[in-house]
C-alpha positions in Angstrom: -181.7 64.5 230.2 -178.8 61.8 228.9 -177.1 59.5 231.5 -173.4 59.7 231.8 -171.9 56.3 230.8 -169.3 54.9 233.4 -166.3 55.0 231.0 -166.5 59.1 230.7 -168.0 59.5 234.5 -163.9 57.8 235.1 -161.7 59.2 232.8 -163.6 62.2 234.1 -162.6 61.6 237.7 -158.7 61.2 236.2 -158.6 64.7 234.6 -159.6 66.1 237.5 -157.2 63.8 239.7 -154.4 64.8 237.3 -155.4 68.4 237.9 -155.0 68.3 241.5 -151.8 66.3 240.7 -150.4 69.5 238.7 -151.4 71.9 241.4 -148.9 69.7 243.8 -146.1 69.8 242.1 -146.6 74.0 241.4 -147.1 74.1 245.0 -143.8 72.1 245.6 -142.0 74.2 243.5 -142.6 77.5 245.2 -141.5 76.3 248.2 -138.5 74.6 247.0 -136.9 78.3 248.0 -137.8 78.3 250.5 -136.9 74.7 251.2 -133.1 75.5 250.2 -133.1 78.1 252.5 -133.9 76.7 255.5 -131.1 73.9 254.7 -128.6 76.0 254.7 -129.4 77.3 257.4 -129.3 73.8 259.1 -126.3 73.2 256.9 -124.2 76.4 258.5 -125.4 75.6 261.8 -123.6 71.9 261.8 -119.9 71.5 262.7 -118.0 69.4 260.0 -114.2 69.7 259.0 -115.7 69.9 255.6 -115.1 73.4 253.8 -118.3 75.6 253.7 -117.8 75.8 249.8 -118.3 72.2 249.1 -121.1 71.6 251.6 -122.9 73.5 249.8 -122.2 71.8 246.2 -122.8 68.7 248.1 -126.1 70.2 249.0 -127.1 71.0 245.9 -125.8 67.6 244.2 -128.1 66.3 247.0 -131.1 68.2 246.5 -131.3 67.4 242.6 -130.9 64.0 243.4 -134.0 64.5 245.6 -136.2 66.3 243.3 -134.8 63.5 240.5 -136.4 60.8 242.7 -139.4 63.2 243.8 -140.9 63.5 239.9 -139.9 59.8 239.8 -142.2 58.6 242.8 -145.0 61.6 241.0 -145.0 60.0 238.1 -145.2 56.3 239.6 -148.6 57.2 241.2 -150.1 59.2 238.3 -149.2 55.5 236.6 -151.1 53.5 239.1 -153.8 56.2 238.9 -154.4 55.5 235.3 -154.4 51.6 236.2 -157.1 52.0 238.7 -158.8 54.3 235.2 -158.3 51.1 233.6 -159.8 48.8 236.3 -163.1 50.9 236.4 -163.6 50.7 233.3 -162.5 46.6 232.6 -165.1 46.3 235.5 -167.3 46.7 233.6 -166.1 44.1 230.8 -165.8 41.7 233.7 -162.3 42.2 234.0 -159.2 43.4 236.6 -156.3 44.3 236.5 -153.7 43.7 239.8 -153.0 47.4 240.2 -149.4 46.2 242.0 -148.6 44.5 238.7 -146.4 46.1 236.6 -145.1 42.8 234.3 -147.2 42.7 232.0 -147.4 44.2 227.9 -147.7 47.6 227.7 -147.8 48.8 231.0 -144.5 47.4 232.0 -143.4 49.3 229.3 -144.6 52.4 231.2 -143.6 51.2 234.9 -139.9 50.7 233.3 -140.0 53.9 231.1 -138.9 56.5 233.3 -136.3 54.2 235.7 -134.4 53.1 232.8 -133.6 56.6 232.0 -132.2 57.1 234.9 -130.1 53.7 234.3 -129.1 54.9 231.0 -127.5 57.9 232.8 -126.0 55.8 235.9 -124.5 53.9 233.2 -122.7 56.5 231.8 -118.6 54.9 231.7 -115.8 57.2 231.2 -112.0 57.1 230.2 -109.6 55.5 232.6 -110.3 58.5 235.2 -111.7 60.9 233.3 -109.3 61.0 231.5 -106.5 58.5 229.1 -104.0 60.8 229.2 -104.3 62.3 233.1 -104.5 60.3 236.6 -105.1 63.9 238.2 -108.5 64.7 240.3 -107.7 68.5 240.5 -110.2 71.0 239.8 -113.0 68.2 240.2 -114.0 69.3 244.2 -111.1 71.2 245.2 -111.6 74.3 243.0 -114.4 75.6 240.6 -117.9 75.8 240.3 -119.0 71.7 240.0 -119.8 70.5 236.8 -124.0 71.0 235.7 -126.0 67.8 237.0 -126.7 64.7 236.0 -127.0 61.5 237.9 -123.9 60.4 235.7 -121.8 63.3 237.3 -122.0 61.5 241.1 -119.7 58.9 239.5 -117.3 62.3 238.3 -117.6 63.7 241.6 -115.6 60.8 243.4 -113.2 59.6 240.8 -112.6 56.4 240.1 -114.5 53.6 237.7 -118.1 53.9 238.4 -119.8 52.1 241.5 -122.6 51.8 239.0 -120.8 49.2 236.8 -119.5 46.6 239.0 -116.9 48.1 241.5 -116.5 49.3 244.8 -117.1 52.3 246.6 -114.5 55.0 244.7 -111.9 56.3 246.6 -111.9 59.6 248.9 -111.2 62.4 246.4 -107.9 64.2 246.7 -108.9 67.5 247.3 -111.3 66.4 250.8 -108.5 64.2 251.2 -106.4 66.8 252.4 -108.4 69.2 253.6 -110.1 66.5 256.0 -107.4 64.4 257.4 -109.6 62.3 259.6 -113.6 62.6 260.2 -115.2 64.2 262.7 -117.9 62.6 264.8 -120.8 63.8 262.6 -118.6 64.4 259.3 -119.9 61.5 257.3 -117.0 60.2 254.9 -117.3 60.2 251.3 -117.8 56.7 251.1 -120.6 57.1 253.6 -121.9 60.0 251.4 -121.8 57.5 248.2 -123.5 55.1 250.5 -126.6 57.2 251.6 -126.9 58.0 247.6 -127.2 53.6 247.5 -129.9 53.2 250.7 -131.6 56.8 248.3 -132.0 54.5 245.5 -132.6 51.6 247.4 -135.5 52.8 249.6 -137.1 54.3 245.8 -137.3 51.0 244.3 -138.6 49.3 248.0 -135.6 48.0 248.2 -134.6 46.6 252.3 -130.9 48.0 252.8 -129.7 49.0 256.5 -128.2 52.3 256.4 -124.8 52.8 255.6 -124.2 49.1 254.4 -122.0 48.4 251.3 -125.0 45.3 250.3 -127.2 48.2 249.4 -125.1 48.2 245.8 -125.9 45.0 245.4 -130.0 46.1 244.8 -128.5 48.5 242.9 -126.4 46.9 240.4 -129.5 44.3 239.7 -131.7 47.5 239.2 -129.3 49.6 236.8 -127.9 46.6 235.0 -128.1 46.6 231.5 -128.1 43.7 229.8 -129.0 40.2 230.9 -125.5 38.5 231.2 -126.2 34.8 229.7 -123.6 32.1 231.0 -121.3 30.1 228.6 -119.6 26.7 229.1 -116.5 26.6 227.1 -113.6 27.7 229.1 -111.9 31.0 229.3 -108.7 30.7 232.2 -106.1 33.5 232.8 -103.2 32.2 232.5 -100.3 34.4 232.9 -99.9 38.2 233.7 -97.2 40.7 232.6 -96.0 43.3 235.4 -94.0 45.4 235.4 -94.5 48.8 233.3 -94.7 52.1 235.6 -97.4 53.5 233.7 -100.4 52.6 231.5 -100.1 50.1 228.5 -101.6 50.8 225.6 -100.8 48.4 223.2 -99.2 44.9 222.9 -98.4 42.5 220.1 -96.7 39.1 219.7 -93.6 38.7 217.2 -94.2 36.5 214.1 -91.0 34.6 214.0 -89.2 32.5 216.6 -88.6 32.7 219.4 -92.3 34.2 219.9 -92.0 36.7 222.6 -94.5 39.5 223.7 -94.2 43.0 223.1 -95.8 46.2 225.1 -96.0 49.5 224.4 -96.1 51.4 227.4 -97.0 55.4 228.9 -93.7 54.8 231.1 -91.4 55.7 227.6 -90.5 52.2 227.1 -91.4 49.2 225.5 -90.9 45.5 227.0 -90.2 42.2 225.3 -91.7 39.2 227.9 -91.3 36.1 227.5 -94.5 34.3 227.3 -94.2 31.2 229.0 -92.4 32.6 232.7 -93.7 36.0 232.4 -90.5 37.5 233.2 -88.7 40.8 231.1 -86.7 39.7 228.2 -85.6 43.2 227.0 -86.7 47.0 227.7 -86.2 49.2 224.7 -85.8 53.1 226.4 -85.1 54.8 222.8 -87.8 57.2 223.1 -88.3 60.5 224.5 -92.3 60.2 225.0 -95.4 57.8 225.6 -94.6 54.5 223.1 -98.4 54.3 222.0 -98.1 51.2 219.7 -95.7 48.6 218.7 -95.6 46.2 215.3 -92.8 43.5 214.7 -91.4 42.9 211.6 -92.7 40.0 209.6 -89.4 37.8 209.1 -87.0 39.2 211.4 -86.4 40.0 214.6 -87.2 43.5 214.4 -89.6 46.1 216.4 -91.8 49.5 215.2 -92.9 51.8 217.7 -95.0 54.8 218.0 -94.7 57.4 220.3 -95.4 60.6 221.7 -92.3 62.3 220.7 -93.4 62.3 217.4 -91.7 59.9 216.0 -91.1 56.3 215.0 -88.5 53.9 215.9 -87.4 50.5 213.9 -85.0 49.2 216.3 -83.4 45.5 216.1 -83.7 42.6 219.2 -81.9 39.8 220.0 -83.5 38.0 222.8 -82.8 34.1 224.9 -85.6 32.7 225.9 -85.6 31.1 229.9 -86.2 27.8 230.7 -90.0 27.6 230.8 -91.7 27.0 234.2 -94.6 24.4 235.7 -97.8 26.6 234.6 -99.2 27.8 237.3 -103.2 27.2 236.7 -104.6 30.2 238.1 -107.8 30.0 237.5 -110.5 27.5 236.8 -113.3 29.9 236.1 -115.9 29.6 233.3 -116.6 33.1 231.4 -119.4 34.1 233.5 -120.3 37.3 234.7 -118.2 38.0 237.8 -119.4 40.5 239.7 -117.1 42.3 242.1 -116.9 45.0 244.8 -113.5 45.6 244.5 -111.6 48.6 243.2 -108.2 48.1 244.2 -105.8 49.5 242.3 -103.2 46.9 242.5 -100.9 48.6 240.4 -100.2 51.8 242.0 -97.0 50.7 243.5 -93.5 49.9 241.2 -94.2 46.3 242.0 -91.2 43.8 241.9 -90.5 44.7 238.2 -88.6 43.2 235.7 -85.4 42.5 237.3 -82.0 43.5 236.3 -83.9 43.4 232.2 -81.2 44.1 229.6 -82.2 47.2 227.5 -81.7 49.0 224.1 -81.2 52.8 224.0 -80.7 53.6 220.7 -82.4 53.0 217.2 -81.3 51.6 214.1 -83.8 54.0 211.8 -85.9 57.1 213.3 -88.9 58.2 211.3 -89.5 62.0 211.7 -91.7 63.4 209.5 -95.0 64.2 211.2 -95.4 67.2 213.4 -97.8 65.7 216.2 -98.2 62.6 218.3 -97.9 58.9 216.6 -100.3 57.2 218.0 -100.2 53.5 216.0 -97.7 52.1 212.9 -97.5 48.5 211.4 -95.3 47.1 208.7 -96.5 46.8 205.1 -96.9 43.4 203.5 -93.0 42.1 203.1 -91.3 44.1 205.6 -90.1 46.9 203.4 -92.1 49.6 204.3 -94.1 51.0 207.3 -97.3 53.3 207.7 -97.6 55.6 211.0 -100.7 57.5 211.8 -100.5 60.9 213.6 -102.3 63.7 215.3 -101.3 65.7 212.8 -103.9 63.9 210.8 -101.3 62.5 208.3 -100.5 58.9 207.8 -97.2 58.6 206.6 -95.8 56.0 204.7 -91.9 55.1 204.7 -89.2 53.3 203.2 -87.6 50.8 205.9 -84.1 51.0 204.1 -83.3 54.6 203.3 -86.2 56.3 206.0 -87.4 58.4 203.2 -90.8 59.9 203.0 -92.3 58.0 200.3 -96.2 59.3 200.5 -98.1 61.2 203.1 -102.1 60.4 203.0 -103.9 63.0 204.0 -107.9 63.2 204.2 -108.6 63.0 207.6 -110.1 66.0 209.1 -109.3 65.3 212.7 -106.7 63.6 214.6 -106.1 59.7 213.5 -106.0 57.1 216.1 -105.1 53.9 214.6 -103.5 52.2 211.7 -103.9 48.7 209.8 -102.2 46.7 207.3 -102.9 44.3 205.4 -101.5 40.6 205.9 -101.2 39.5 202.6 -101.8 42.7 199.9 -100.6 46.6 199.6 -104.2 47.7 202.1 -103.7 50.4 205.1 -106.9 51.5 206.8 -106.2 54.6 209.0 -108.9 55.3 212.0 -109.4 58.8 213.1 -111.8 60.9 215.5 -113.9 62.3 212.9 -116.1 59.2 212.6 -114.5 57.4 209.6 -111.7 55.1 208.4 -110.4 55.1 205.0 -108.9 52.3 202.9 -105.8 52.9 200.8 -105.0 51.1 198.2 -101.1 50.4 196.9 -101.5 47.6 195.3 -101.1 49.7 192.0 -98.0 51.5 191.9 -99.4 54.2 189.4 -102.6 55.0 191.0 -103.5 55.2 194.8 -106.7 55.1 195.9 -108.8 56.0 199.0 -112.1 55.0 199.8 -114.0 56.6 203.4 -116.0 54.7 205.6 -118.8 56.5 206.9 -120.6 54.4 209.4 -120.0 55.2 213.2 -120.8 58.6 214.9 -117.6 58.7 217.6 -114.2 58.6 217.1 -113.2 55.1 215.8 -110.5 53.7 217.5 -109.5 51.1 215.5 -110.1 49.2 212.3 -108.3 45.5 211.4 -108.2 43.7 208.5 -109.5 40.0 208.4 -107.7 37.3 206.7 -110.6 37.2 204.0 -112.1 40.7 202.7 -113.5 42.0 205.6 -112.3 45.5 207.8 -113.5 45.4 211.6 -113.9 48.8 212.8 -114.3 49.3 216.7 -116.0 53.2 217.9 -116.3 55.4 221.4 -120.0 54.7 219.8 -119.8 51.5 221.7 -120.4 49.7 218.1 -118.2 47.7 216.7 -118.9 47.2 212.6 -117.8 44.4 209.6 -117.5 45.5 206.7 -117.3 44.0 203.0 -113.9 45.8 201.1 -116.4 45.0 198.1 -119.3 46.4 199.5 -118.7 49.8 201.5 -122.1 51.6 201.5 -123.3 49.5 204.7 -122.0 47.2 207.6 -122.7 43.3 206.8 -122.7 43.4 210.8 -123.3 45.4 213.5 -122.5 45.2 217.1 -123.5 47.6 220.0 -122.4 47.0 223.5 -122.4 49.1 226.6 -118.7 50.6 226.9 -116.3 52.9 224.1 -114.5 49.4 222.6 -110.4 50.1 222.3 -107.6 48.4 219.8 -109.8 44.9 218.7 -108.5 42.2 217.1 -109.1 39.2 215.3 -108.4 35.6 215.4 -106.4 33.9 212.0 -108.4 31.0 212.0 -111.4 31.0 213.6 -112.3 34.7 212.9 -113.1 35.7 216.2 -112.9 39.2 217.3 -111.8 40.6 220.8 -113.1 43.5 221.8 -111.0 45.5 225.0 -113.7 47.8 226.6 -113.3 51.2 228.7 -115.4 49.6 231.9 -112.6 47.3 232.2 -113.9 43.8 230.3 -112.6 42.0 226.8 -115.7 39.8 225.2 -115.5 37.9 222.6 -117.7 37.6 219.0 -118.3 35.9 215.8 -117.8 37.8 212.5 -121.8 37.7 212.4 -122.0 39.9 215.8 -123.0 36.8 218.0 -121.7 37.4 221.2 -119.5 34.1 222.1 -118.1 34.7 225.5 -116.6 37.5 228.5 -113.8 36.8 230.1 -113.8 36.1 233.6 -112.6 39.4 236.0 -113.3 40.0 239.4 -111.1 41.2 242.0 -108.5 38.6 242.3 -107.9 38.4 238.1 -109.1 40.5 235.4 -108.0 44.2 234.6 -108.9 46.7 236.8 -108.6 49.6 234.5 -109.4 50.2 231.3 -107.9 47.6 228.3 -106.6 49.4 225.6 -105.7 46.5 223.1 -106.6 42.5 222.6 -104.0 40.7 220.2 -104.6 36.9 219.5 -101.8 34.5 218.8 -103.0 31.4 218.0 -99.5 29.9 217.0 -99.2 29.7 221.1 -100.4 26.5 223.0 -100.9 28.2 226.7 -101.7 32.2 225.3 -103.8 32.2 223.0 -105.4 35.9 223.3 -103.6 39.0 224.9 -105.3 42.6 226.2 -103.7 44.8 228.1 -104.4 47.9 230.4 -104.2 51.3 232.1 -103.8 48.8 235.4 -100.3 49.0 233.7 -100.2 45.3 233.4 -101.0 42.3 230.1 -102.3 39.0 231.0 -102.3 36.4 228.3 -105.3 33.7 228.6 -106.2 30.5 227.2 -109.7 30.5 225.3 -111.1 27.3 224.5 -111.9 27.9 221.0 -113.5 24.8 220.1 -115.7 24.6 223.2 -116.1 28.7 222.5 -117.9 27.5 218.8 -119.5 24.5 220.1 -121.7 26.6 222.8 -122.2 28.9 219.4 
């Protein structure tokens, strides 16, 4: 009778273990309904001020969390059984593998596969408290069914910014706050429920965390962080904060002529001009009846172009007098290291000091009215005699500034436009759209208006901008930035992959450094080849605390050569040590 080999015996033993393992899973699923019924009976018997329907929804969510970790735990057991089987095989060959060491070769890949899927779910980001256009939380918890569960819904359930990506405990949902003004002795607060989730994570990954302790989030951040941040010796200093708007700031720009001032466009229906050195408001434009979505300055005259949600674009003249500059206070000497903070303060929720006795303009010199939807962006063509506007009506319009007449209507996009930009030296226009494309419009030949379509993104193209050379840089909600050569449009020459959606980007004129504003409150710097140079410092004391909407370079200014703005209602002026940045590269 043939003798069974050691390897075949061990494989047969492993199959038997997997069979018993599958039986245990079926037993677990069969008793799931009984366990749910028992939990509901216990829930009804507990004294809590939370409504029963809300408590039931929370119970369902936490039950699904438990099942997620149960599956991961079972998969972990299966992996260790395979390690034992492998050890049995290698013992005969005189080799062994430590069953507890999962950090080598293919075993590391297997062990990390399940946790990486969970981490990817946890790192899901979204637009500034669930929407770029809304701060409300109504309907999330208080009314209607909760969304279909995935681990990312835990973040959405509590609102605010993702606690996974480096912020503190989320605020209590308004629906709970209205129904539960004070917590009873036996009723855990939503903050504590989130902490319990953290303890659940910490327990699964065998990371000790005291019950209901904020320190448990430190281990979570270490586990789910998707990137290994590199430190940089280049100094990126926060120089000035420009605070005064009463809602989020969509766009900003710096004048191209003297006096050099900063302009901001806000959802509070206003545009403001600021002194770069002092941070004081010099002028406020109040001519729009809707959100001001874009602001650009004339290349040679003191004129501003603003686009608004009131379906118009305005051209208005301004005259400002710069105040005497004060000594610049060095707010931070922090290098561009990755700051981990646990604060989610909304410091700009109040009215603040705001611009005191700031002069205002309420009437435009020219109003452009041809669009049938929100005008999301506008820009001057080279020479300043024509402007282009982009709208949610899926069209971009070319106007004559002197006569206000519509010269061309640029149609072809399948969905709403998100941005438009003009070339600094040539009559070229690029428009971006939610249809995942951006288009290049050529007006250099008056008799022929050619258009080229760039298809390289998988989600909304949030912006596409020209460089001084023959390149276009596009950013998208698909978390990528692509560099294109106008002479070869088939494929990008460089692709930058990030961990968050990218908003309105800018490229420095001299050194061609790309500044990427992100939904996750970060601003990162890359070169044209896709090499990461730095990340601007952000902590609970400085930097943006909400989605960063736009960035703008101003290399001619000695104090601030980069600006950013966001939905935390403030613009920030940065001093980037570009020589040190390039030397680090």
